[in-house]
N, C-alpha and C positions, 0 to 999 in steps of 0.2 A: 155600102160595102161594110163587112164586118171586120173588126180588128181585135187583136188579143195582145195584152201586155206580155212581152216575152223577155226573159233575162238573158244577158250576154255574159259569157265567162272567158277570161283570158284576153290578152292583147290590150289595146288602148281603151276598149269599151268595157273592161272588166267591172262588174258590179252594177252596170246600168240596166234599166228596164225600159224598153221602147215599145210603143204600139206598132204591131206588124199586121199588115193586111192579110187576111186569110183567103185561100183559093176556093174553088168551087167545092172541094172535098171537105173544107173546114179546117185544113191544115195550113200552117205557114209555109213559105217556099223552102226548098231543101238547102239552098245557099242564099246568103244575104250579103250583098256587096255594098260597102260604104265608101264612096269617093271622098278623099280628104284633100282639100286644095293645098297646093304648094305655096308657102309664103313668098318664095322668090318669083312666082308667076309661071312656073314650069307646069308640066303635066301633073294631074292629081295622082296621089297614091291611092290605091284601092285596097281596102281591108276586106278580107273574105272570112265569113263565119259559116259553119256548117250546122245544120239542124240535127240535134240528137234528143232522144227521150229524156225527160227531166227525171223520171223515176217511176216506180210502181208502188201501188198500195200493198200493204202487207197481207191483208185478208184475201182480197179477190185477185190480186195481181193486175189490176187495171192501170193503164197509163195515166200519169198525172199531168200530162201535157208535154210541151217541148221547150227546149232552151237552145241557144246558139253557142257553139264553142269556136274559138279563134283557130283559123287554119293558117299557120305561118308560111306554108308553101305557096299560098295564094292560088292554088289550082282549082279550088271549089269542091266539087263532088268527090267521090271515092278515089280510086286509083286512075280513073280515066281522064283526069284533067277537065272534067265538065262535059266531056263528049260521051255518047253512049258506047258501051262496050258490047260489041256483037260477038257471038260465039266463033265466027270465022275470022275475027280480027287477029292480027299478029300481036303477041304480048309486047309490052314496052321493054326496051333493052335495059338490062340491069346496069347499075353504075359500075364503072371500072374499079377494081380493088386497088388500094394504095400499096399493099404489101404483096410481094411475090409469095405464093403458097410454098410450103415445104416440099422439097424434091424438085423444085423448078431449076431453071438454068443457072441461077445464082447460088445454088446450094453447093458449098465447098466440102461438105462432109461425105458426099457419096456420089 
């Protein structure tokens, strides 16, 4: 199997370069999960990194490869939490706001 030295940015792995196995297309996986053992013997913590383009060349605009960026949410892929997002799927619920918008029931001015 072929591997490629891939840099990691952010999180505990910031600045490290690890050899990552490439898939059939010649690209590293979209998400890279690193289990970190718990010193107390509990369940391991999993660090999640997302694959992003490293950059583009100035002249031809060619991709210079890939790098991994830390995903503090730990959900993996884009907004779908690692699951495929189908066109007929319901959108994820928006988080509840902390502040009542103006003109709401707590508005004492009007």
